[in-house]
C-alpha positions in Angstrom: -4.8 -17.0 -16.1 -1.1 -17.1 -15.3 -0.6 -17.3 -11.6 2.9 -15.7 -11.8 1.2 -12.4 -12.8 -0.5 -12.4 -9.4 2.8 -12.1 -7.5 3.7 -8.8 -5.9 7.2 -7.3 -6.5 9.9 -8.2 -4.1 9.6 -6.4 -0.8 13.4 -6.1 -0.6 14.7 -5.1 -4.0 11.4 -4.0 -5.6 11.8 -6.0 -8.7 9.1 -8.2 -10.3 11.4 -11.1 -11.2 9.5 -13.5 -8.9 8.9 -17.2 -9.6 7.4 -20.1 -7.7 9.1 -23.4 -7.5 7.3 -26.6 -6.5 8.7 -30.0 -5.9 7.6 -33.4 -4.5 9.1 -34.4 -1.2 11.0 -37.7 -1.6 9.5 -40.8 0.0 6.1 -39.2 0.8 2.9 -37.9 -0.8 3.9 -34.3 0.2 4.5 -31.4 -2.1 6.3 -28.2 -1.2 6.4 -24.8 -3.0 7.8 -21.3 -2.3 8.1 -18.0 -4.1 11.5 -16.6 -4.8 13.0 -13.4 -6.2 15.3 -14.1 -9.1 17.1 -10.7 -8.6 18.0 -10.7 -4.9 17.2 -14.4 -3.9 14.7 -13.4 -1.2 12.3 -16.3 -0.6 8.9 -16.8 0.9 8.0 -19.5 3.3 7.7 -23.1 2.2 4.1 -24.2 1.8 3.3 -27.9 1.9 0.3 -30.1 0.9 -0.2 -33.8 0.9 -1.7 -36.0 -1.8 -4.0 -38.3 0.2 -4.6 -41.8 -0.9 -7.6 -43.8 0.0 -8.0 -47.4 -1.4 -11.8 -47.2 -1.7 -12.0 -43.7 -3.2 -8.7 -43.7 -5.0 -6.9 -40.3 -4.5 -8.9 -37.8 -2.5 -6.2 -35.2 -3.3 -4.2 -36.1 -6.4 -0.5 -35.1 -6.7 -1.5 -32.4 -9.2 -4.1 -31.0 -6.8 -1.5 -31.0 -4.0 1.0 -29.2 -6.2 -1.6 -26.7 -7.2 -2.5 -26.1 -3.6 1.1 -25.5 -2.7 1.6 -23.0 -5.6 -1.5 -21.1 -4.6 -0.3 -21.1 -0.9 3.1 -19.9 -1.9 1.7 -17.0 -3.9 -0.6 -16.1 -1.0 2.2 -16.2 1.5 4.5 -14.1 -0.8 1.8 -11.5 -1.3 0.9 -11.2 2.4 2.3 -7.9 3.5 0.2 -6.5 6.4 2.5 -3.5 6.9 2.4 -2.5 3.2 -1.4 -3.0 3.1 -1.9 -0.8 6.1 0.4 1.9 4.7 -1.4 1.8 1.3 -4.8 2.2 3.0 -3.6 5.1 5.2 -1.8 6.8 2.3 -4.9 6.6 0.2 -6.9 8.4 2.9 -4.2 11.1 3.2 -4.0 11.6 -0.6 -7.8 11.9 -0.7 -7.8 14.6 2.0 -5.1 16.5 0.1 -7.0 16.1 -3.2 -10.1 17.4 -1.4 -8.2 20.5 -0.1 -6.6 21.0 -3.5 -10.0 20.7 -5.2 -11.7 23.1 -2.8 -9.0 25.7 -3.1 -9.1 25.5 -6.9 -12.8 26.3 -7.0 -12.9 29.1 -4.4 -13.5 32.7 -5.5 -10.7 35.2 -5.9 -11.3 36.9 -2.5 -10.0 33.9 -0.6 -7.0 33.6 -2.9 -4.2 33.7 -0.2 -5.6 30.9 1.9 -6.5 28.8 -1.1 -3.2 29.2 -2.8 -1.2 28.3 0.3 -3.2 25.1 1.0 -3.2 24.2 -2.7 0.6 24.6 -2.8 1.2 22.4 0.2 -1.2 19.7 -1.2 0.4 19.8 -4.7 3.9 19.5 -3.3 3.0 16.4 -1.3 1.0 14.8 -4.1 3.7 15.4 -6.7 6.4 14.2 -4.3 5.2 10.6 -4.2 6.2 10.1 -7.8 9.9 10.3 -6.7 9.4 7.4 -4.4 9.1 4.7 -7.0 12.9 3.9 -7.0 12.8 2.6 -3.4 11.8 -0.9 -2.1 8.0 -1.0 -1.7 7.7 -0.7 2.1 10.3 2.0 2.3 8.5 3.9 -0.5 5.2 3.6 1.3 6.7 4.8 4.6 8.3 7.8 2.9 5.1 8.6 1.1 3.2 8.3 4.3 5.5 10.7 6.0 5.3 13.2 3.1 1.5 13.1 3.0 1.1 13.3 6.8 3.6 16.2 7.0 1.7 18.1 4.4 -1.6 17.7 6.3 0.2 18.7 9.5 1.5 21.8 7.8 -2.0 22.7 6.6 -3.6 21.9 10.0 -1.0 23.9 12.0 -0.1 26.6 9.5 -0.9 30.3 9.9 -2.4 30.8 6.5 -2.7 34.5 5.9 -6.2 35.8 6.2 -7.1 39.2 4.7 -10.8 39.0 5.7 -13.4 36.9 7.3 -14.0 34.8 4.1 -10.3 34.0 4.0 -10.6 32.9 7.6 -13.5 30.6 6.8 -11.5 29.0 4.0 -8.6 28.5 6.3 -10.8 26.9 8.9 -12.2 24.5 6.3 -8.8 23.5 5.1 -7.5 23.0 8.6 -10.7 21.1 9.6 -10.2 18.6 6.7 -6.5 18.0 7.6 -7.2 17.7 11.4 -10.1 15.3 10.8 -7.9 12.9 8.8 -4.9 13.3 11.2 -7.1 12.7 14.3 -8.6 9.6 12.7 -5.0 8.3 12.2 -4.1 9.0 15.8 -7.1 7.0 17.0 -6.2 4.1 14.7 -2.7 3.9 16.1 -3.8 3.8 19.8 
């Protein structure tokens, strides 16, 4: 397996032209490696490892093993993005809630048409809007997507969806309940 395929795109320019350079440190048994973007020159932290020599056991860690350890460490360091990972997880939950609302509204009978259509429209707008975010750097795109999805759920939770009868009111309460449950969970996560 090619380790270079494991590298995430650049968090600054969004391109996938990332490479790892490894090199021995002169006059020592140490190796160093770092990931770098070929497009914008952003670089990850240097990761170092030492080839350990023991006369009785020969090499405990060979130069090749030390270099491999550096490369793996550089890839891990480059791919560590706690903010992006948190946003991806939150966005997934928000998308799932909107999909659930969209799915419920698509299967409801005709007599709750107004409430279902309004909730469905808001959910579809948000879910389709995230396709336009692919041109931004990764973290910016995730933050924009998060805002879009969160705002859609807030609109559903706070909206005055028209209710023509009690069944419409029940559907509205269901949609608002789903949205509020997810949003409340997000408020508790941030405190």
